[in-house]
Each structure stands twice: as C-alpha cells, then as structure tokens.
C-alpha positions in Angstrom: 14.3 25.8 140.2 11.6 23.8 139.4 12.9 21.0 139.1 13.9 21.3 142.9 10.8 21.7 144.1 9.3 19.6 142.2 11.6 17.2 143.6 11.0 17.8 147.2 7.1 17.4 146.2 8.7 13.7 145.0 10.4 12.5 148.2 8.4 14.6 150.5 4.6 12.8 148.6 6.4 9.0 149.1 7.2 9.5 152.5 4.0 10.2 153.5 2.3 7.5 151.6 4.5 5.3 152.1 4.8 5.7 156.5 0.4 6.1 156.0 0.4 2.8 154.8 2.9 1.5 157.7 0.2 3.2 159.8 -2.5 1.3 158.2 -1.4 -1.5 158.8 -1.1 -1.5 162.0 -4.6 0.0 162.3 -6.1 -2.1 160.0 -7.0 -5.2 162.9 -8.9 -2.1 165.2 -11.0 -1.6 162.2 -14.8 -2.9 161.8 -14.9 -6.0 159.8 -16.6 -4.2 156.8 -13.0 -1.9 157.1 -10.8 -4.7 157.8 -10.3 -4.8 153.1 -7.9 -3.1 151.6 -10.0 -1.1 149.6 -11.9 0.2 152.8 -9.4 0.2 154.9 -8.6 3.4 152.9 -11.8 5.5 154.3 -10.8 4.3 158.0 -7.8 5.3 157.5 -8.7 9.1 159.0 -11.4 8.5 161.7 -9.2 5.5 163.2 -6.0 7.5 163.6 -7.6 9.7 165.2 -9.5 8.2 167.7 -9.2 8.1 171.6 -8.7 4.7 171.9 -5.2 4.8 169.6 -2.6 5.8 171.2 -1.0 9.5 171.3 2.3 8.1 169.5 0.8 6.8 166.4 -1.7 9.5 166.3 2.0 12.2 166.0 2.8 10.2 163.4 -0.1 10.0 161.6 -0.2 13.7 162.1 3.0 13.9 160.6 1.9 11.6 157.2 -0.9 14.9 156.8 1.9 17.7 157.8 4.1 16.1 154.5 1.2 15.5 152.2 0.4 19.7 153.1 4.1 20.1 152.4 4.6 18.1 149.2 0.9 20.6 147.5 2.8 23.4 148.5 6.2 22.6 147.1 4.4 20.8 143.9 2.3 24.0 143.3 5.8 26.2 143.8 7.6 24.0 141.2 4.7 25.5 138.7 4.5 28.2 139.3 8.2 28.6 138.8 7.9 26.2 135.8 5.4 29.5 134.1 2.4 27.4 134.8 0.3 29.4 136.6 -3.8 27.5 135.7 -1.3 23.8 137.4 0.3 26.2 140.0 -3.4 27.9 140.9 -5.1 24.2 141.0 -2.9 23.0 143.4 -2.6 25.2 146.0 -6.3 24.6 145.8 -5.2 21.5 147.0 -3.2 22.7 148.9 -5.5 25.1 150.6 -7.8 22.5 151.5 -4.6 19.5 153.1 -4.8 22.3 155.0 -7.4 23.0 156.3 -7.7 19.0 156.7 -5.0 19.1 158.4 -5.8 21.5 161.0 -9.1 20.2 162.1 -7.4 16.4 162.4 -4.2 19.1 164.7 -7.1 20.4 166.8 -8.2 16.4 167.6 -5.3 15.0 168.2 -4.5 18.2 170.9 -8.2 17.2 172.2 -6.5 13.8 172.5 -3.3 14.9 174.3 -5.3 16.4 176.6 -8.2 13.1 176.9 -4.4 11.3 178.4 -3.5 14.2 180.3 -6.7 14.1 182.6 -6.9 10.2 182.3 -3.0 10.7 183.8 -4.2 13.0 186.2 -7.1 11.1 187.6 -5.1 7.5 187.9 -2.9 9.7 190.3 -5.4 10.9 192.3 
C-alpha cells in the first residue's frame, strides 16, 4: 500500500514541478531585472504569479501547482505511515500542513484578484 502512496506522490510532485517551471518561463519577462536570472526567478515566482497584473487563467494554473504540492506531500506522508515509519510520516505531515496553510493564503489572494477582475469588467460596461 505504501508503494501506491509514494507513486502518487512522485507523479503529482513531478507534474507540479513541471507545470510550475512552465509558468515561471511565461512570467520571467515580467519580473524586475534582478529576478530574471534562473536562480533568482524562483524566489519571485510566487509573488508575480499571484499579482493582480497576471492573467487569471495563469493564476489558476499556478494555484493548481500549489494544490498538487499539497497532494504530493499528503500522499508522501501517508506512504511513510503505511510503511511503518512514523517519524518521517510526521515530518512530511508537518510539511503538508505548512503547504496547505500557504496554499490557503494564496487561494485567498487569487479569489481577491478574481473579484478585482469582475469589478473592473463592471466598470467598463457602465
């Protein structure tokens, strides 16, 4: 059973990392010059991916990568628990809790950005 949890965690983590890299490459030109190189752009991705100026479909894709990260962490934790390794299971579960908290905060920012877009469209139609 633990192998299934680890397989799901690996597949989702790889998908999430690849999707995150695609999003980073789409946004890197919008970053300030000091964040446009590969090493520094990793630190700016979260901020610019959820900026109001970023398109909502791209923000939605970024949120999916965050959901994927949470799912991978939870599945990895369950894999360790199923394998009988409680210490690593708890460690990864703490990581999942942190990721879930960050994802919830990001979701609230995304919902705010969705509301801004609706307000802006309403103003344009009047």
